[in-house]
All heavy atoms as TSV, in Angstrom:
chain	resi	resn	atom	element	x	y	z
A	1	MET	N	N	-13.836	-6.667	4.592
A	1	MET	CA	C	-12.665	-7.237	5.214
A	1	MET	C	C	-11.491	-7.047	4.267
A	1	MET	O	O	-11.611	-7.173	3.058
A	1	MET	CB	C	-12.881	-8.724	5.481
A	1	MET	CG	C	-11.682	-9.362	6.111
A	1	MET	SD	S	-11.902	-11.082	6.545
A	1	MET	CE	C	-11.723	-11.846	4.958
A	2	SER	N	N	-10.344	-6.746	4.841
A	2	SER	CA	C	-9.151	-6.507	4.042
A	2	SER	C	C	-7.966	-7.227	4.676
A	2	SER	O	O	-7.851	-7.284	5.892
A	2	SER	CB	C	-8.878	-5.002	3.989
A	2	SER	OG	O	-7.656	-4.740	3.366
A	3	THR	N	N	-7.109	-7.775	3.836
A	3	THR	CA	C	-5.887	-8.424	4.294
A	3	THR	C	C	-4.721	-7.815	3.542
A	3	THR	O	O	-4.763	-7.713	2.315
A	3	THR	CB	C	-5.929	-9.944	4.026
A	3	THR	OG1	O	-7.077	-10.488	4.662
A	3	THR	CG2	C	-4.678	-10.624	4.529
A	4	VAL	N	N	-3.713	-7.383	4.275
A	4	VAL	CA	C	-2.513	-6.815	3.666
A	4	VAL	C	C	-1.347	-7.735	3.996
A	4	VAL	O	O	-1.149	-8.107	5.153
A	4	VAL	CB	C	-2.224	-5.394	4.205
A	4	VAL	CG1	C	-0.931	-4.851	3.632
A	4	VAL	CG2	C	-3.378	-4.459	3.900
A	5	THR	N	N	-0.581	-8.106	2.974
A	5	THR	CA	C	0.641	-8.871	3.198
A	5	THR	C	C	1.806	-8.081	2.618
A	5	THR	O	O	1.654	-7.368	1.628
A	5	THR	CB	C	0.571	-10.267	2.560
A	5	THR	OG1	O	0.299	-10.137	1.162
A	5	THR	CG2	C	-0.509	-11.117	3.199
A	6	VAL	N	N	2.939	-8.190	3.257
A	6	VAL	CA	C	4.142	-7.455	2.852
A	6	VAL	C	C	5.242	-8.482	2.613
A	6	VAL	O	O	5.479	-9.347	3.447
A	6	VAL	CB	C	4.554	-6.450	3.950
A	6	VAL	CG1	C	5.779	-5.662	3.553
A	6	VAL	CG2	C	3.393	-5.509	4.281
A	7	HIS	N	N	5.901	-8.367	1.449
A	7	HIS	CA	C	6.906	-9.345	1.059
A	7	HIS	C	C	8.174	-8.624	0.605
A	7	HIS	O	O	8.103	-7.719	-0.228
A	7	HIS	CB	C	6.387	-10.195	-0.109
A	7	HIS	CG	C	5.024	-10.755	0.139
A	7	HIS	ND1	N	4.822	-11.955	0.778
A	7	HIS	CD2	C	3.782	-10.280	-0.143
A	7	HIS	CE1	C	3.527	-12.189	0.867
A	7	HIS	NE2	N	2.880	-11.182	0.319
A	8	PRO	N	N	9.347	-9.041	1.113
A	8	PRO	CA	C	10.590	-8.453	0.606
A	8	PRO	C	C	10.813	-8.907	-0.836
A	8	PRO	O	O	10.554	-10.054	-1.185
A	8	PRO	CB	C	11.667	-9.017	1.544
A	8	PRO	CG	C	11.051	-10.232	2.167
A	8	PRO	CD	C	9.561	-10.047	2.138
A	9	GLU	N	N	11.223	-7.997	-1.679
A	9	GLU	CA	C	11.441	-8.278	-3.099
A	9	GLU	C	C	12.671	-7.522	-3.575
A	9	GLU	O	O	13.064	-6.521	-2.986
A	9	GLU	CB	C	10.246	-7.813	-3.935
A	9	GLU	CG	C	8.993	-8.624	-3.749
A	9	GLU	CD	C	9.063	-9.984	-4.403
A	9	GLU	OE1	O	9.698	-10.119	-5.457
A	9	GLU	OE2	O	8.462	-10.927	-3.854
A	10	VAL	N	N	13.271	-8.002	-4.637
A	10	VAL	CA	C	14.312	-7.251	-5.330
A	10	VAL	C	C	13.641	-6.634	-6.553
A	10	VAL	O	O	13.076	-7.342	-7.388
A	10	VAL	CB	C	15.492	-8.157	-5.733
A	10	VAL	CG1	C	16.509	-7.367	-6.541
A	10	VAL	CG2	C	16.129	-8.769	-4.490
A	11	ILE	N	N	13.664	-5.297	-6.618
A	11	ILE	CA	C	13.003	-4.562	-7.688
A	11	ILE	C	C	14.060	-3.754	-8.424
A	11	ILE	O	O	14.730	-2.920	-7.821
A	11	ILE	CB	C	11.902	-3.639	-7.122
A	11	ILE	CG1	C	10.881	-4.481	-6.331
A	11	ILE	CG2	C	11.238	-2.838	-8.229
A	11	ILE	CD1	C	9.937	-3.679	-5.482
A	12	ASP	N	N	14.237	-4.027	-9.699
A	12	ASP	CA	C	15.274	-3.358	-10.506
A	12	ASP	C	C	16.647	-3.483	-9.848
A	12	ASP	O	O	17.425	-2.534	-9.817
A	12	ASP	CB	C	14.923	-1.883	-10.725
A	12	ASP	CG	C	13.677	-1.707	-11.574
A	12	ASP	OD1	O	13.405	-2.593	-12.425
A	12	ASP	OD2	O	12.977	-0.689	-11.396
A	13	GLY	N	N	16.925	-4.648	-9.274
A	13	GLY	CA	C	18.222	-4.899	-8.664
A	13	GLY	C	C	18.402	-4.295	-7.284
A	13	GLY	O	O	19.474	-4.388	-6.702
A	14	ARG	N	N	17.364	-3.679	-6.754
A	14	ARG	CA	C	17.464	-3.051	-5.426
A	14	ARG	C	C	16.458	-3.705	-4.479
A	14	ARG	O	O	15.406	-4.150	-4.908
A	14	ARG	CB	C	17.155	-1.552	-5.516
A	14	ARG	CG	C	18.123	-0.802	-6.397
A	14	ARG	CD	C	17.837	0.681	-6.440
A	14	ARG	NE	N	16.429	0.933	-6.710
A	14	ARG	CZ	C	15.811	2.051	-6.371
A	14	ARG	NH1	N	16.446	3.012	-5.760
A	14	ARG	NH2	N	14.520	2.215	-6.662
A	15	PRO	N	N	16.790	-3.739	-3.177
A	15	PRO	CA	C	15.831	-4.305	-2.231
A	15	PRO	C	C	14.577	-3.435	-2.180
A	15	PRO	O	O	14.656	-2.204	-2.234
A	15	PRO	CB	C	16.567	-4.293	-0.897
A	15	PRO	CG	C	17.732	-3.401	-1.070
A	15	PRO	CD	C	18.012	-3.274	-2.535
A	16	GLY	N	N	13.436	-4.069	-2.118
A	16	GLY	CA	C	12.172	-3.353	-2.054
A	16	GLY	C	C	11.143	-4.179	-1.323
A	16	GLY	O	O	11.460	-5.223	-0.739
A	17	THR	N	N	9.932	-3.712	-1.360
A	17	THR	CA	C	8.837	-4.390	-0.680
A	17	THR	C	C	7.633	-4.465	-1.599
A	17	THR	O	O	7.253	-3.470	-2.204
A	17	THR	CB	C	8.453	-3.625	0.612
A	17	THR	OG1	O	9.607	-3.495	1.433
A	17	THR	CG2	C	7.372	-4.363	1.379
A	18	LEU	N	N	7.057	-5.640	-1.685
A	18	LEU	CA	C	5.830	-5.848	-2.438
A	18	LEU	C	C	4.692	-5.904	-1.431
A	18	LEU	O	O	4.725	-6.710	-0.495
A	18	LEU	CB	C	5.897	-7.152	-3.234
A	18	LEU	CG	C	4.638	-7.583	-3.960
A	18	LEU	CD1	C	4.293	-6.583	-5.062
A	18	LEU	CD2	C	4.819	-8.970	-4.542
A	19	VAL	N	N	3.708	-5.018	-1.590
A	19	VAL	CA	C	2.543	-4.989	-0.700
A	19	VAL	C	C	1.343	-5.483	-1.492
A	19	VAL	O	O	1.057	-4.982	-2.574
A	19	VAL	CB	C	2.273	-3.561	-0.177
A	19	VAL	CG1	C	1.033	-3.541	0.707
A	19	VAL	CG2	C	3.478	-3.021	0.583
A	20	ILE	N	N	0.670	-6.497	-0.946
A	20	ILE	CA	C	-0.515	-7.046	-1.592
A	20	ILE	C	C	-1.691	-6.864	-0.638
A	20	ILE	O	O	-1.612	-7.244	0.535
A	20	ILE	CB	C	-0.340	-8.538	-1.933
A	20	ILE	CG1	C	0.833	-8.723	-2.893
A	20	ILE	CG2	C	-1.624	-9.114	-2.504
A	20	ILE	CD1	C	1.181	-10.171	-3.156
A	21	GLU	N	N	-2.763	-6.260	-1.156
A	21	GLU	CA	C	-3.966	-6.102	-0.355
A	21	GLU	C	C	-5.111	-6.801	-1.066
A	21	GLU	O	O	-5.351	-6.578	-2.250
A	21	GLU	CB	C	-4.308	-4.630	-0.140
A	21	GLU	CG	C	-5.508	-4.455	0.754
A	21	GLU	CD	C	-5.672	-3.046	1.279
A	21	GLU	OE1	O	-5.010	-2.127	0.806
A	21	GLU	OE2	O	-6.493	-2.887	2.191
A	22	SER	N	N	-5.781	-7.665	-0.346
A	22	SER	CA	C	-6.969	-8.314	-0.888
A	22	SER	C	C	-8.145	-7.921	-0.003
A	22	SER	O	O	-7.979	-7.637	1.180
A	22	SER	CB	C	-6.798	-9.827	-0.935
A	22	SER	OG	O	-6.556	-10.337	0.354
A	23	PHE	N	N	-9.326	-7.891	-0.598
A	23	PHE	CA	C	-10.468	-7.410	0.157
A	23	PHE	C	C	-11.754	-8.078	-0.298
A	23	PHE	O	O	-11.867	-8.549	-1.414
A	23	PHE	CB	C	-10.595	-5.892	0.042
A	23	PHE	CG	C	-10.683	-5.417	-1.388
A	23	PHE	CD1	C	-11.907	-5.245	-2.002
A	23	PHE	CD2	C	-9.528	-5.150	-2.122
A	23	PHE	CE1	C	-11.986	-4.807	-3.319
A	23	PHE	CE2	C	-9.601	-4.716	-3.437
A	23	PHE	CZ	C	-10.833	-4.548	-4.030
A	24	VAL	N	N	-12.713	-8.089	0.629
A	24	VAL	CA	C	-14.059	-8.552	0.351
A	24	VAL	C	C	-14.986	-7.449	0.855
A	24	VAL	O	O	-14.855	-6.994	1.993
A	24	VAL	CB	C	-14.369	-9.871	1.089
A	24	VAL	CG1	C	-15.814	-10.281	0.878
A	24	VAL	CG2	C	-13.421	-10.965	0.647
A	25	VAL	N	N	-15.878	-6.981	-0.010
A	25	VAL	CA	C	-16.823	-5.941	0.401
A	25	VAL	C	C	-18.232	-6.329	-0.032
A	25	VAL	O	O	-18.416	-7.082	-0.984
A	25	VAL	CB	C	-16.474	-4.563	-0.207
A	25	VAL	CG1	C	-15.149	-4.064	0.308
A	25	VAL	CG2	C	-16.477	-4.594	-1.716
A	26	ASP	N	N	-19.195	-5.821	0.695
A	26	ASP	CA	C	-20.593	-5.969	0.310
A	26	ASP	C	C	-20.955	-4.807	-0.607
A	26	ASP	O	O	-20.473	-3.686	-0.414
A	26	ASP	CB	C	-21.508	-5.944	1.534
A	26	ASP	CG	C	-21.302	-7.149	2.446
A	26	ASP	OD1	O	-21.042	-8.247	1.907
A	26	ASP	OD2	O	-21.391	-6.994	3.677
A	27	VAL	N	N	-21.792	-5.057	-1.590
A	27	VAL	CA	C	-22.275	-4.002	-2.468
A	27	VAL	C	C	-23.459	-3.338	-1.771
A	27	VAL	O	O	-24.471	-3.987	-1.515
A	27	VAL	CB	C	-22.697	-4.564	-3.839
A	27	VAL	CG1	C	-23.268	-3.463	-4.719
A	27	VAL	CG2	C	-21.522	-5.252	-4.531
A	28	PRO	N	N	-23.304	-2.038	-1.418
A	28	PRO	CA	C	-24.403	-1.362	-0.723
A	28	PRO	C	C	-25.647	-1.256	-1.617
A	28	PRO	O	O	-25.541	-1.160	-2.848
A	28	PRO	CB	C	-23.857	0.034	-0.438
A	28	PRO	CG	C	-22.383	-0.055	-0.628
A	28	PRO	CD	C	-22.145	-1.174	-1.593
A	29	GLU	N	N	-26.787	-1.257	-0.985
A	29	GLU	CA	C	-28.041	-1.107	-1.715
A	29	GLU	C	C	-28.012	0.224	-2.469
A	29	GLU	O	O	-27.581	1.243	-1.935
A	29	GLU	CB	C	-29.213	-1.133	-0.740
A	29	GLU	CG	C	-30.560	-1.171	-1.420
A	29	GLU	CD	C	-31.692	-1.331	-0.430
A	29	GLU	OE1	O	-31.520	-2.035	0.578
A	29	GLU	OE2	O	-32.744	-0.746	-0.691
A	30	GLY	N	N	-28.417	0.192	-3.724
A	30	GLY	CA	C	-28.424	1.399	-4.539
A	30	GLY	C	C	-27.169	1.574	-5.361
A	30	GLY	O	O	-27.064	2.513	-6.150
A	31	ASN	N	N	-26.167	0.708	-5.150
A	31	ASN	CA	C	-24.931	0.754	-5.923
A	31	ASN	C	C	-24.792	-0.522	-6.737
A	31	ASN	O	O	-25.320	-1.562	-6.375
A	31	ASN	CB	C	-23.705	0.888	-5.009
A	31	ASN	CG	C	-23.647	2.236	-4.330
A	31	ASN	OD1	O	-24.352	2.471	-3.365
A	31	ASN	ND2	N	-22.813	3.110	-4.832
A	32	THR	N	N	-24.024	-0.428	-7.808
A	32	THR	CA	C	-23.729	-1.620	-8.597
A	32	THR	C	C	-22.405	-2.207	-8.123
A	32	THR	O	O	-21.630	-1.556	-7.418
A	32	THR	CB	C	-23.615	-1.285	-10.094
A	32	THR	OG1	O	-22.455	-0.458	-10.293
A	32	THR	CG2	C	-24.853	-0.592	-10.620
A	33	LYS	N	N	-22.152	-3.439	-8.541
A	33	LYS	CA	C	-20.875	-4.083	-8.222
A	33	LYS	C	C	-19.720	-3.269	-8.804
A	33	LYS	O	O	-18.712	-3.048	-8.132
A	33	LYS	CB	C	-20.859	-5.507	-8.784
A	33	LYS	CG	C	-19.557	-6.234	-8.550
A	33	LYS	CD	C	-19.585	-7.625	-9.176
A	33	LYS	CE	C	-18.220	-8.272	-9.085
A	33	LYS	NZ	N	-18.157	-9.556	-9.766
A	34	ASP	N	N	-19.870	-2.798	-10.042
A	34	ASP	CA	C	-18.803	-2.012	-10.683
A	34	ASP	C	C	-18.535	-0.713	-9.934
A	34	ASP	O	O	-17.383	-0.324	-9.756
A	34	ASP	CB	C	-19.151	-1.715	-12.142
A	34	ASP	CG	C	-19.035	-2.945	-13.035
A	34	ASP	OD1	O	-18.363	-3.928	-12.637
A	34	ASP	OD2	O	-19.606	-2.918	-14.140
A	35	GLU	N	N	-19.598	-0.021	-9.504
A	35	GLU	CA	C	-19.417	1.226	-8.749
A	35	GLU	C	C	-18.677	0.968	-7.442
A	35	GLU	O	O	-17.775	1.711	-7.061
A	35	GLU	CB	C	-20.777	1.866	-8.444
A	35	GLU	CG	C	-21.481	2.438	-9.638
A	35	GLU	CD	C	-22.920	2.822	-9.348
A	35	GLU	OE1	O	-23.555	2.262	-8.424
A	35	GLU	OE2	O	-23.406	3.695	-10.071
A	36	THR	N	N	-19.067	-0.098	-6.770
A	36	THR	CA	C	-18.434	-0.432	-5.497
A	36	THR	C	C	-16.965	-0.796	-5.702
A	36	THR	O	O	-16.095	-0.328	-4.955
A	36	THR	CB	C	-19.188	-1.592	-4.809
A	36	THR	OG1	O	-20.555	-1.201	-4.642
A	36	THR	CG2	C	-18.589	-1.926	-3.460
A	37	CYS	N	N	-16.670	-1.598	-6.709
A	37	CYS	CA	C	-15.282	-1.977	-6.999
A	37	CYS	C	C	-14.450	-0.753	-7.346
A	37	CYS	O	O	-13.312	-0.609	-6.882
A	37	CYS	CB	C	-15.222	-3.002	-8.124
A	37	CYS	SG	S	-15.743	-4.647	-7.630
A	38	PHE	N	N	-14.998	0.143	-8.152
A	38	PHE	CA	C	-14.281	1.361	-8.530
A	38	PHE	C	C	-13.931	2.174	-7.290
A	38	PHE	O	O	-12.794	2.631	-7.121
A	38	PHE	CB	C	-15.122	2.211	-9.489
A	38	PHE	CG	C	-14.468	3.488	-9.888
A	38	PHE	CD1	C	-13.482	3.514	-10.865
A	38	PHE	CD2	C	-14.823	4.680	-9.280
A	38	PHE	CE1	C	-12.861	4.701	-11.221
A	38	PHE	CE2	C	-14.207	5.869	-9.621
A	38	PHE	CZ	C	-13.229	5.887	-10.603
A	39	PHE	N	N	-14.899	2.362	-6.390
A	39	PHE	CA	C	-14.667	3.135	-5.172
A	39	PHE	C	C	-13.604	2.478	-4.291
A	39	PHE	O	O	-12.667	3.131	-3.824
A	39	PHE	CB	C	-15.976	3.297	-4.384
A	39	PHE	CG	C	-15.780	3.955	-3.055
A	39	PHE	CD1	C	-15.590	5.325	-2.959
A	39	PHE	CD2	C	-15.760	3.200	-1.888
A	39	PHE	CE1	C	-15.386	5.937	-1.731
A	39	PHE	CE2	C	-15.559	3.796	-0.658
A	39	PHE	CZ	C	-15.376	5.170	-0.579
A	40	VAL	N	N	-13.742	1.178	-4.050
A	40	VAL	CA	C	-12.814	0.472	-3.160
A	40	VAL	C	C	-11.401	0.462	-3.762
A	40	VAL	O	O	-10.414	0.700	-3.063
A	40	VAL	CB	C	-13.312	-0.956	-2.863
A	40	VAL	CG1	C	-12.257	-1.767	-2.127
A	40	VAL	CG2	C	-14.601	-0.902	-2.052
A	41	GLU	N	N	-11.293	0.215	-5.061
A	41	GLU	CA	C	-9.970	0.208	-5.698
A	41	GLU	C	C	-9.328	1.584	-5.642
A	41	GLU	O	O	-8.119	1.704	-5.412
A	41	GLU	CB	C	-10.086	-0.287	-7.134
A	41	GLU	CG	C	-10.359	-1.779	-7.206
A	41	GLU	CD	C	-10.682	-2.274	-8.604
A	41	GLU	OE1	O	-10.746	-1.461	-9.553
A	41	GLU	OE2	O	-10.877	-3.491	-8.749
A	42	ALA	N	N	-10.109	2.650	-5.828
A	42	ALA	CA	C	-9.569	4.012	-5.729
A	42	ALA	C	C	-9.073	4.287	-4.315
A	42	ALA	O	O	-7.995	4.870	-4.119
A	42	ALA	CB	C	-10.620	5.034	-6.137
A	43	LEU	N	N	-9.823	3.841	-3.324
A	43	LEU	CA	C	-9.427	4.031	-1.931
A	43	LEU	C	C	-8.143	3.267	-1.619
A	43	LEU	O	O	-7.216	3.808	-0.992
A	43	LEU	CB	C	-10.561	3.563	-1.010
A	43	LEU	CG	C	-10.360	3.756	0.477
A	43	LEU	CD1	C	-10.236	5.226	0.825
A	43	LEU	CD2	C	-11.522	3.137	1.238
A	44	ILE	N	N	-8.049	2.037	-2.066
A	44	ILE	CA	C	-6.853	1.234	-1.823
A	44	ILE	C	C	-5.641	1.839	-2.530
A	44	ILE	O	O	-4.557	1.932	-1.954
A	44	ILE	CB	C	-7.080	-0.226	-2.245
A	44	ILE	CG1	C	-8.040	-0.879	-1.255
A	44	ILE	CG2	C	-5.769	-0.998	-2.331
A	44	ILE	CD1	C	-8.514	-2.246	-1.649
A	45	LYS	N	N	-5.811	2.280	-3.776
A	45	LYS	CA	C	-4.696	2.917	-4.492
A	45	LYS	C	C	-4.202	4.141	-3.748
A	45	LYS	O	O	-2.993	4.377	-3.646
A	45	LYS	CB	C	-5.118	3.285	-5.910
A	45	LYS	CG	C	-5.203	2.111	-6.834
A	45	LYS	CD	C	-5.656	2.533	-8.224
A	45	LYS	CE	C	-5.868	1.322	-9.113
A	45	LYS	NZ	N	-6.389	1.684	-10.434
A	46	CYS	N	N	-5.124	4.927	-3.215
A	46	CYS	CA	C	-4.751	6.110	-2.437
A	46	CYS	C	C	-3.963	5.701	-1.192
A	46	CYS	O	O	-2.929	6.299	-0.880
A	46	CYS	CB	C	-6.005	6.887	-2.055
A	46	CYS	SG	S	-5.691	8.383	-1.116
A	47	ASN	N	N	-4.438	4.679	-0.486
A	47	ASN	CA	C	-3.739	4.206	0.712
A	47	ASN	C	C	-2.353	3.672	0.372
A	47	ASN	O	O	-1.380	3.955	1.081
A	47	ASN	CB	C	-4.554	3.118	1.407
A	47	ASN	CG	C	-5.780	3.656	2.096
A	47	ASN	OD1	O	-5.900	4.852	2.326
A	47	ASN	ND2	N	-6.708	2.776	2.422
A	48	LEU	N	N	-2.239	2.902	-0.698
A	48	LEU	CA	C	-0.934	2.357	-1.078
A	48	LEU	C	C	0.014	3.455	-1.546
A	48	LEU	O	O	1.216	3.404	-1.275
A	48	LEU	CB	C	-1.096	1.285	-2.151
A	48	LEU	CG	C	-1.776	0.002	-1.675
A	48	LEU	CD1	C	-1.982	-0.946	-2.848
A	48	LEU	CD2	C	-0.984	-0.669	-0.571
A	49	LYS	N	N	-0.502	4.473	-2.211
A	49	LYS	CA	C	0.324	5.615	-2.629
A	49	LYS	C	C	0.859	6.337	-1.397
A	49	LYS	O	O	2.036	6.702	-1.342
A	49	LYS	CB	C	-0.496	6.565	-3.507
A	49	LYS	CG	C	0.206	7.846	-3.873
A	49	LYS	CD	C	1.299	7.614	-4.898
A	49	LYS	CE	C	1.825	8.938	-5.423
A	49	LYS	NZ	N	3.175	9.235	-4.997
A	50	SER	N	N	0.003	6.536	-0.403
A	50	SER	CA	C	0.437	7.176	0.844
A	50	SER	C	C	1.506	6.335	1.538
A	50	SER	O	O	2.501	6.866	2.038
A	50	SER	CB	C	-0.749	7.381	1.791
A	50	SER	OG	O	-1.648	8.307	1.259
A	51	LEU	N	N	1.311	5.021	1.566
A	51	LEU	CA	C	2.296	4.121	2.161
A	51	LEU	C	C	3.626	4.222	1.426
A	51	LEU	O	O	4.691	4.303	2.041
A	51	LEU	CB	C	1.785	2.681	2.143
A	51	LEU	CG	C	2.750	1.603	2.627
A	51	LEU	CD1	C	3.133	1.823	4.085
A	51	LEU	CD2	C	2.131	0.227	2.426
A	52	ALA	N	N	3.585	4.248	0.105
A	52	ALA	CA	C	4.810	4.372	-0.690
A	52	ALA	C	C	5.503	5.702	-0.414
A	52	ALA	O	O	6.731	5.745	-0.243
A	52	ALA	CB	C	4.487	4.243	-2.175
A	53	ASP	N	N	4.738	6.790	-0.351
A	53	ASP	CA	C	5.323	8.110	-0.085
A	53	ASP	C	C	6.020	8.142	1.271
A	53	ASP	O	O	7.153	8.622	1.396
A	53	ASP	CB	C	4.255	9.206	-0.138
A	53	ASP	CG	C	3.710	9.448	-1.537
A	53	ASP	OD1	O	4.337	8.986	-2.516
A	53	ASP	OD2	O	2.651	10.103	-1.650
A	54	VAL	N	N	5.349	7.627	2.293
A	54	VAL	CA	C	5.943	7.599	3.637
A	54	VAL	C	C	7.192	6.728	3.648
A	54	VAL	O	O	8.232	7.103	4.200
A	54	VAL	CB	C	4.913	7.098	4.678
A	54	VAL	CG1	C	5.580	6.792	6.012
A	54	VAL	CG2	C	3.801	8.118	4.855
A	55	SER	N	N	7.120	5.560	3.019
A	55	SER	CA	C	8.264	4.646	2.983
A	55	SER	C	C	9.454	5.276	2.278
A	55	SER	O	O	10.594	5.160	2.735
A	55	SER	CB	C	7.884	3.349	2.270
A	55	SER	OG	O	6.850	2.702	2.964
A	56	GLU	N	N	9.196	5.957	1.158
A	56	GLU	CA	C	10.282	6.601	0.424
A	56	GLU	C	C	10.909	7.720	1.241
A	56	GLU	O	O	12.128	7.873	1.260
A	56	GLU	CB	C	9.778	7.115	-0.919
A	56	GLU	CG	C	9.489	5.985	-1.892
A	56	GLU	CD	C	8.764	6.441	-3.143
A	56	GLU	OE1	O	8.492	7.654	-3.295
A	56	GLU	OE2	O	8.456	5.567	-3.979
A	57	ARG	N	N	10.078	8.510	1.939
A	57	ARG	CA	C	10.627	9.583	2.787
A	57	ARG	C	C	11.478	8.996	3.900
A	57	ARG	O	O	12.541	9.517	4.221
A	57	ARG	CB	C	9.503	10.435	3.359
A	57	ARG	CG	C	8.966	11.469	2.397
A	57	ARG	CD	C	8.150	12.535	3.084
A	57	ARG	NE	N	7.024	12.005	3.839
A	57	ARG	CZ	C	5.803	11.802	3.362
A	57	ARG	NH1	N	5.541	12.098	2.109
A	57	ARG	NH2	N	4.856	11.318	4.119
A	58	LEU	N	N	11.006	7.914	4.507
A	58	LEU	CA	C	11.775	7.280	5.577
A	58	LEU	C	C	13.084	6.703	5.053
A	58	LEU	O	O	14.117	6.778	5.721
A	58	LEU	CB	C	10.951	6.182	6.248
A	58	LEU	CG	C	9.814	6.665	7.143
A	58	LEU	CD1	C	8.977	5.482	7.616
A	58	LEU	CD2	C	10.329	7.469	8.318
A	59	ALA	N	N	13.050	6.134	3.851
A	59	ALA	CA	C	14.274	5.574	3.266
A	59	ALA	C	C	15.286	6.679	3.003
A	59	ALA	O	O	16.476	6.517	3.277
A	59	ALA	CB	C	13.951	4.825	1.980
A	60	VAL	N	N	14.843	7.807	2.491
A	60	VAL	CA	C	15.744	8.939	2.238
A	60	VAL	C	C	16.266	9.480	3.553
A	60	VAL	O	O	17.454	9.755	3.693
A	60	VAL	CB	C	15.015	10.044	1.427
A	60	VAL	CG1	C	15.828	11.324	1.411
A	60	VAL	CG2	C	14.739	9.563	0.015
A	61	GLN	N	N	15.389	9.619	4.529
A	61	GLN	CA	C	15.793	10.115	5.843
A	61	GLN	C	C	16.835	9.181	6.459
A	61	GLN	O	O	17.803	9.626	7.039
A	61	GLN	CB	C	14.585	10.221	6.768
A	61	GLN	CG	C	14.919	10.684	8.168
A	61	GLN	CD	C	13.713	10.659	9.089
A	61	GLN	OE1	O	12.627	10.213	8.707
A	61	GLN	NE2	N	13.886	11.122	10.295
A	62	ASP	N	N	16.640	7.878	6.297
A	62	ASP	CA	C	17.560	6.894	6.861
A	62	ASP	C	C	18.946	7.031	6.231
A	62	ASP	O	O	19.956	6.853	6.885
A	62	ASP	CB	C	17.013	5.483	6.653
A	62	ASP	CG	C	17.762	4.454	7.481
A	62	ASP	OD1	O	18.152	4.772	8.627
A	62	ASP	OD2	O	17.958	3.339	6.985
A	63	ARG	N	N	18.997	7.368	4.930
A	63	ARG	CA	C	20.294	7.543	4.277
A	63	ARG	C	C	20.957	8.850	4.690
A	63	ARG	O	O	22.162	8.930	4.783
A	63	ARG	CB	C	20.121	7.521	2.758
A	63	ARG	CG	C	19.920	6.134	2.206
A	63	ARG	CD	C	20.044	6.130	0.703
A	63	ARG	NE	N	18.936	6.820	0.069
A	63	ARG	CZ	C	17.919	6.232	-0.530
A	63	ARG	NH1	N	17.858	4.935	-0.589
A	63	ARG	NH2	N	16.965	6.935	-1.088
A	64	VAL	N	N	20.148	9.872	4.949
A	64	VAL	CA	C	20.687	11.181	5.288
A	64	VAL	C	C	20.948	11.302	6.774
A	64	VAL	O	O	21.992	11.754	7.204
A	64	VAL	CB	C	19.725	12.296	4.817
A	64	VAL	CG1	C	20.235	13.649	5.243
A	64	VAL	CG2	C	19.567	12.246	3.309
A	65	GLU	N	N	19.988	10.892	7.585
A	65	GLU	CA	C	20.086	10.988	9.019
A	65	GLU	C	C	19.782	9.614	9.625
A	65	GLU	O	O	18.616	9.290	9.864
A	65	GLU	CB	C	19.086	12.009	9.560
A	65	GLU	CG	C	19.266	13.403	9.013
A	65	GLU	CD	C	18.144	14.333	9.468
A	65	GLU	OE1	O	17.491	14.022	10.483
A	65	GLU	OE2	O	17.929	15.350	8.815
A	66	PRO	N	N	20.812	8.794	9.861
A	66	PRO	CA	C	20.555	7.457	10.384
A	66	PRO	C	C	19.769	7.507	11.688
A	66	PRO	O	O	19.988	8.373	12.527
A	66	PRO	CB	C	21.955	6.879	10.620
A	66	PRO	CG	C	22.856	7.693	9.756
A	66	PRO	CD	C	22.224	9.054	9.658
A	67	LEU	N	N	18.825	6.585	11.829
A	67	LEU	CA	C	18.056	6.494	13.057
A	67	LEU	C	C	18.937	5.932	14.161
A	67	LEU	O	O	19.819	5.101	13.927
A	67	LEU	CB	C	16.850	5.567	12.859
A	67	LEU	CG	C	15.840	6.021	11.802
A	67	LEU	CD1	C	14.798	4.921	11.600
A	67	LEU	CD2	C	15.175	7.308	12.212
A	68	ASP	N	N	18.727	6.389	15.385
A	68	ASP	CA	C	19.475	5.900	16.524
A	68	ASP	C	C	18.956	4.510	16.870
A	68	ASP	O	O	17.817	4.351	17.283
A	68	ASP	CB	C	19.304	6.846	17.709
A	68	ASP	CG	C	20.190	6.482	18.885
A	68	ASP	OD1	O	21.110	5.654	18.704
A	68	ASP	OD2	O	19.977	7.037	19.965
A	69	ARG	N	N	19.772	3.482	16.661
A	69	ARG	CA	C	19.323	2.096	16.855
A	69	ARG	C	C	20.020	1.446	18.041
A	69	ARG	O	O	20.468	0.318	17.979
A	69	ARG	CB	C	19.583	1.294	15.582
A	69	ARG	CG	C	18.751	1.787	14.436
A	69	ARG	CD	C	18.836	0.848	13.270
A	69	ARG	NE	N	17.884	1.241	12.277
A	69	ARG	CZ	C	18.217	1.635	11.051
A	69	ARG	NH1	N	19.460	1.681	10.690
A	69	ARG	NH2	N	17.287	1.963	10.185
A	70	ASP	N	N	20.141	2.171	19.136
A	70	ASP	CA	C	20.790	1.612	20.334
A	70	ASP	C	C	19.974	0.528	20.959
A	70	ASP	O	O	18.842	0.503	21.085
A	70	ASP	CB	C	21.030	2.717	21.376
A	70	ASP	CG	C	22.068	3.708	20.875
A	70	ASP	OD1	O	22.934	3.304	20.092
A	70	ASP	OD2	O	21.986	4.886	21.295
């Protein structure tokens, strides 16, 4: 189970977003707790990196080509 919360924040004097993800996982048979944590944390970091990349592209696009907000 995973829970993601998003919070508006000021980061280095600029508006930003703080994303917090918490999770509960079962340790599969044949794996250790450390192995499972390593895998899940790597997966979450990858997902958050992708989210950051998309958000940054959208922010740049918004400055260059404003979205039609009719």
